[in-house]
C-alpha positions as CSV (number, residue, x, y, z in Angstrom):
1,X,96.2,102.6,100.9
2,X,99.6,104.0,100.2
3,X,100.8,107.1,102.1
4,X,103.5,108.7,100.0
5,X,105.2,110.1,103.1
6,X,105.2,106.7,104.9
7,X,106.8,103.8,103.2
8,X,104.8,100.6,103.9
9,X,107.4,98.1,105.2
10,X,106.4,94.5,105.0
11,X,108.6,92.1,107.0
12,X,108.4,88.8,105.1
13,X,108.4,86.0,107.6
14,X,107.2,83.7,104.8
15,X,108.0,80.1,105.8
16,X,110.9,81.0,108.1
17,X,108.8,79.7,111.0
18,X,109.8,76.2,109.9
19,X,106.3,75.0,110.8
20,X,106.7,76.0,114.5
21,X,104.2,78.4,116.1
22,X,106.8,79.3,118.7
23,X,109.1,80.4,116.0
24,X,106.3,82.2,114.1
25,X,105.4,84.2,117.2
26,X,109.1,85.0,117.8
27,X,109.2,86.4,114.3
28,X,106.2,88.6,115.0
29,X,108.0,89.8,118.1
30,X,111.0,90.7,116.0
31,X,108.9,92.5,113.4
32,X,107.0,94.5,116.0
33,X,110.2,95.5,117.8
34,X,111.7,96.7,114.5
35,X,108.7,98.9,113.8
36,X,107.5,97.4,110.5
37,X,103.9,97.9,109.3
38,X,103.1,94.3,108.4
39,X,104.5,90.9,109.1
40,X,103.6,88.6,106.3
41,X,103.3,84.8,106.2
42,X,102.4,82.4,103.4
43,X,99.1,80.5,103.1
44,X,98.9,77.3,101.0
45,X,98.1,73.6,100.9
46,X,101.0,71.7,99.4
47,X,98.7,69.4,97.4
48,X,97.0,72.4,95.8
49,X,100.3,74.3,95.1
50,X,102.7,71.8,93.5
51,X,102.7,68.4,91.9
52,X,104.3,65.8,94.1
53,X,107.3,65.2,91.8
54,X,108.2,68.9,91.3
55,X,111.9,69.6,92.2
56,X,113.0,72.3,94.5
57,X,114.4,75.5,93.0
58,X,118.2,75.5,92.8
59,X,118.5,78.0,95.7
60,X,116.2,75.9,97.8
61,X,118.4,72.8,97.2
62,X,121.5,74.8,98.0
63,X,120.0,76.3,101.2
64,X,118.6,73.0,102.5
65,X,121.5,70.8,101.3
66,X,119.2,68.3,99.7
67,X,117.3,67.8,96.4
68,X,114.0,66.4,97.7
69,X,110.7,67.4,96.3
70,X,109.0,70.8,96.7
71,X,105.9,69.0,98.0
72,X,107.7,67.4,100.9
73,X,109.4,70.7,101.8
74,X,106.1,72.7,101.6
75,X,104.0,70.1,103.5
76,X,106.1,70.7,106.6
77,X,105.6,74.5,106.3
78,X,101.8,74.7,106.1
79,X,99.9,76.8,108.6
80,X,96.4,75.6,109.5
81,X,93.4,77.9,109.6
82,X,93.5,77.8,113.4
83,X,97.2,78.8,113.4
84,X,96.3,81.7,111.2
85,X,93.8,83.0,113.7
86,X,96.3,82.5,116.5
87,X,98.9,84.5,114.6
88,X,96.5,87.3,113.8
89,X,95.6,87.6,117.4
90,X,99.3,87.7,118.4
91,X,99.9,90.4,115.8
92,X,97.1,92.5,117.3
93,X,98.6,92.0,120.7
94,X,102.0,93.1,119.5
95,X,100.7,96.1,117.5
96,X,101.7,95.0,114.0
97,X,99.5,94.1,111.1
98,X,99.1,90.6,109.8
99,X,99.3,89.8,106.1
100,X,99.7,86.6,104.2
101,X,100.1,85.5,100.5
102,X,97.7,82.9,99.1
103,X,99.3,80.4,96.8
104,X,96.2,78.5,95.7
105,X,92.5,79.0,95.2
106,X,91.4,77.5,98.5
107,X,93.8,79.8,100.3
108,X,92.4,82.8,98.5
109,X,89.0,81.8,99.8
110,X,90.3,81.3,103.3
111,X,92.1,84.7,103.4
112,X,89.1,86.5,102.1
113,X,87.2,85.2,105.2
114,X,89.8,86.9,107.4
115,X,89.0,90.4,105.9
116,X,92.6,91.5,105.8
117,X,91.8,94.3,103.3
118,X,95.0,93.9,101.3
119,X,96.2,91.3,98.9
120,X,99.8,90.4,98.0
121,X,100.3,88.6,94.7
122,X,103.7,86.8,94.5
123,X,105.9,86.8,91.5
124,X,105.2,83.2,90.6
125,X,101.5,83.9,90.1
126,X,101.8,86.9,87.8
127,X,100.8,84.7,84.8
128,X,98.1,82.8,86.7
129,X,94.9,84.1,85.0
130,X,92.3,82.5,87.3
131,X,94.2,83.3,90.4
132,X,94.6,87.0,89.6
133,X,90.9,87.1,88.5
134,X,89.7,85.6,91.8
135,X,91.7,88.1,93.9
136,X,90.6,91.1,91.7
137,X,87.0,90.3,92.3
138,X,87.3,91.5,95.9
139,X,88.1,95.0,94.6
140,X,90.6,95.6,97.4
141,X,94.1,97.0,97.3
142,X,96.7,94.7,95.6
143,X,100.5,94.6,95.8
144,X,101.9,92.8,92.8
145,X,105.4,91.4,92.8
146,X,107.1,91.1,89.4
147,X,110.1,88.9,89.7
148,X,111.0,86.9,86.5
149,X,108.5,89.1,84.6
150,X,108.6,91.2,81.4
151,X,106.8,94.5,81.0
152,X,104.3,92.8,78.8
153,X,103.5,90.2,81.5
154,X,103.1,93.0,84.0
155,X,100.8,94.8,81.7
156,X,98.6,91.7,81.2
157,X,98.4,91.2,85.0
158,X,97.5,94.9,85.6
159,X,94.8,94.8,82.8
160,X,93.4,91.6,84.4
161,X,93.2,93.2,87.9
162,X,91.5,96.3,86.5
163,X,89.1,94.2,84.3
164,X,87.8,92.2,87.3
165,X,87.4,95.0,89.8
166,X,90.6,96.6,91.2
167,X,90.9,100.3,90.4
168,X,94.3,101.4,89.1
169,X,94.9,103.6,92.1
170,X,94.7,100.5,94.4
171,X,97.4,98.7,92.5
172,X,101.1,98.8,93.7
173,X,103.7,97.1,91.6
174,X,106.9,95.8,93.2
175,X,110.1,95.5,91.2
176,X,111.7,92.2,92.3
177,X,114.3,89.7,91.4
178,X,113.6,86.2,92.7
179,X,117.1,84.8,93.0
180,X,117.9,84.1,96.7
181,X,120.1,86.0,97.3
182,X,120.0,88.4,94.3
183,X,123.4,89.4,93.0
184,X,123.8,93.2,93.0
185,X,124.5,93.2,89.2
186,X,121.0,91.8,88.7
187,X,119.0,94.2,90.9
188,X,118.4,96.8,88.1
189,X,116.8,99.1,90.7
190,X,115.9,101.8,88.2
191,X,113.5,99.4,86.6
192,X,111.2,100.3,89.5
193,X,111.0,103.8,88.1
194,X,110.5,102.4,84.6
195,X,107.5,100.4,85.9
196,X,106.0,103.6,87.5
197,X,106.4,105.5,84.3
198,X,105.0,102.7,82.2
199,X,101.9,102.0,84.2
200,X,101.2,105.2,86.2
201,X,100.9,103.3,89.5
202,X,102.5,103.3,92.9
203,X,105.7,101.2,92.9
204,X,107.9,99.5,95.5
205,X,110.6,96.9,95.8
206,X,110.6,93.4,97.1
207,X,114.2,92.7,98.0
208,X,116.2,89.5,98.1
209,X,119.7,90.9,98.2
210,X,122.0,90.5,101.1
211,X,122.1,93.5,103.4
212,X,119.9,96.6,103.7
213,X,121.3,99.2,101.3
214,X,119.2,98.3,98.2
215,X,115.8,98.7,99.9
216,X,117.0,102.0,101.4
217,X,118.1,103.2,98.0
218,X,114.7,102.1,96.6
219,X,112.9,104.4,99.1
220,X,115.1,107.3,97.9
221,X,114.0,106.5,94.4
222,X,110.4,106.6,95.2
223,X,109.3,103.2,96.6
224,X,106.1,103.3,98.5
225,X,106.3,99.7,99.7
226,X,109.3,97.7,100.8
227,X,109.2,94.0,101.3
228,X,112.1,92.1,102.9
229,X,112.5,88.6,104.2
230,X,113.7,88.2,107.8
231,X,114.6,85.4,110.1
232,X,115.7,84.7,113.7
233,X,119.0,83.3,112.5
234,X,120.4,82.9,109.0
235,X,122.0,79.6,109.8
236,X,118.6,77.9,110.5
237,X,117.5,75.1,108.2
238,X,115.0,76.2,105.6
239,X,114.7,77.5,102.0
240,X,114.7,81.2,102.7
241,X,116.8,81.8,105.9
242,X,120.1,82.5,104.2
243,X,118.7,85.4,102.1
244,X,116.9,87.0,105.1
245,X,117.8,89.7,107.5
246,X,118.5,88.9,111.1
247,X,116.6,90.9,113.9
248,X,119.2,93.7,114.3
249,X,119.5,94.2,110.6
250,X,115.7,94.4,110.2
251,X,115.6,97.1,112.9
252,X,118.5,99.0,111.2
253,X,116.7,98.9,107.8
254,X,113.5,100.3,109.3
255,X,115.3,103.0,111.1
256,X,117.3,103.9,107.9
257,X,114.1,104.0,105.8
258,X,112.3,106.3,108.3
259,X,115.3,108.6,108.3
260,X,115.4,108.7,104.5
261,X,111.6,109.6,104.5
262,X,112.4,112.5,106.7
263,X,115.3,113.6,104.6
264,X,113.2,113.5,101.5
265,X,110.6,116.0,102.9
266,X,110.6,119.4,101.2
267,X,112.1,120.4,97.9
268,X,112.9,124.1,98.6
269,X,116.5,125.2,99.0
270,X,116.3,127.3,102.1
271,X,118.4,128.1,105.1
272,X,117.2,125.7,107.8
273,X,116.6,126.6,111.3
274,X,119.2,124.0,112.5
275,X,122.0,125.4,110.3
276,X,121.5,129.2,110.4
277,X,123.4,129.4,113.7
278,X,126.5,128.1,111.8
279,X,126.4,130.7,109.1
280,X,128.6,133.4,110.7
281,X,131.0,130.7,112.1
282,X,131.6,129.1,108.7
283,X,131.6,132.1,106.5
284,X,134.3,134.8,106.2
285,X,134.6,138.6,106.3
286,X,137.1,141.0,104.7
287,X,140.0,141.6,107.2
288,X,143.3,143.4,107.2
289,X,146.2,141.2,106.2
290,X,148.7,143.7,107.6
291,X,148.7,147.0,109.5
292,X,146.7,149.6,107.5
293,X,146.9,153.3,108.3
294,X,143.9,155.7,108.1
295,X,143.5,156.9,104.6
296,X,145.6,154.2,103.1
297,X,144.4,152.6,99.9
298,X,142.8,149.2,100.4
299,X,144.3,146.7,98.0
300,X,144.7,143.0,97.3
301,X,148.0,143.2,99.2
302,X,146.7,144.5,102.5
303,X,143.4,142.7,102.6
304,X,142.4,139.0,102.9
305,X,139.3,137.0,104.0
306,X,139.0,135.1,107.3
307,X,136.4,133.7,109.6
308,X,134.0,134.7,111.2
309,X,131.4,136.1,108.7
310,X,130.2,138.8,111.0
311,X,131.8,141.7,109.0
312,X,131.9,142.9,105.4
313,X,131.1,140.0,103.1
314,X,133.9,138.9,100.6
315,X,131.2,139.2,98.0
316,X,131.8,143.0,98.3
317,X,135.5,142.5,97.4
318,X,135.5,144.6,94.3
319,X,133.5,147.4,96.1
320,X,136.2,147.6,98.8
321,X,139.3,147.4,96.7
322,X,140.5,150.9,95.7
323,X,138.7,152.7,98.6
324,X,140.5,154.4,101.5
325,X,140.6,153.1,105.0
326,X,138.3,155.2,107.2
327,X,140.6,154.5,110.2
328,X,143.6,152.4,111.1
329,X,143.3,148.6,111.1
330,X,145.5,145.9,112.7
331,X,146.2,142.5,111.1
332,X,143.1,140.2,111.3
333,X,140.8,143.2,112.2
334,X,137.6,143.2,110.2
335,X,137.4,146.1,107.7
336,X,134.7,148.6,108.4
337,X,133.3,150.7,105.6
338,X,132.0,154.3,105.8
């Protein structure tokens, strides 16, 4: 599933469609224009996901300026099966892949009928034994987010995936922090590498920081998957808009990641074809610092080094010092040896 030379970029639309198909399709347009690999939504039924009295997370209350229930918030953000099919068709039209995260057992069953070929397990489900078991039984590639998790919890989830049918090579683990937005001091980006070393799997990063620099750094550190929330406008009403990228930022992030991928190609230290033409211009040669007569002794006092590097290399300095000038040289004239 994972191409080490191509970072899989998942643009997380999530629930930023605010329950509107018009907005959802506009999000797909933005994702396609930015050049991401997948645009991801969320599949759930509020009554299967949360008890009716559950409070919103603190960031959700802050972002929505109310303290109503999670149930009421989520009920307005559901996508019907018919809407899923419409969004899949629109993704195909726009040339971007559709993905969604299931948040309950009925939604797992529904997404399996769509044959997406890839599962995304969110951070909140990493301790949900029957949920992980049911996804694992399909034996398909899984991307596992690990926000709020310890290494032991990750290990248990990985063992469960493998026990019920997902080969280790089809598991990608995303380092993640689930505060929206994540403070920079809490990113702990090198934990992604610790996860890779601990479990021997592909790793990536699901980002909730403001800006684009952390996911770009994650790619430089070896991320094979990047997931990032995006929106049409951060000022829109909703739980996740404020910690999401706007369209121009998403495009900048994708461009930067693709540039980093190119920059990471090759590990040999060689003279590149693009820079070799600059070598003579930037390097120096041994030249006369004053008038030198034929036969005169060449010394530190009558020699110096200056550009261009088309003459005798300064690395031959000790070979030149103490020899005799084979002819007269004017100041700045490159020294010629016998």
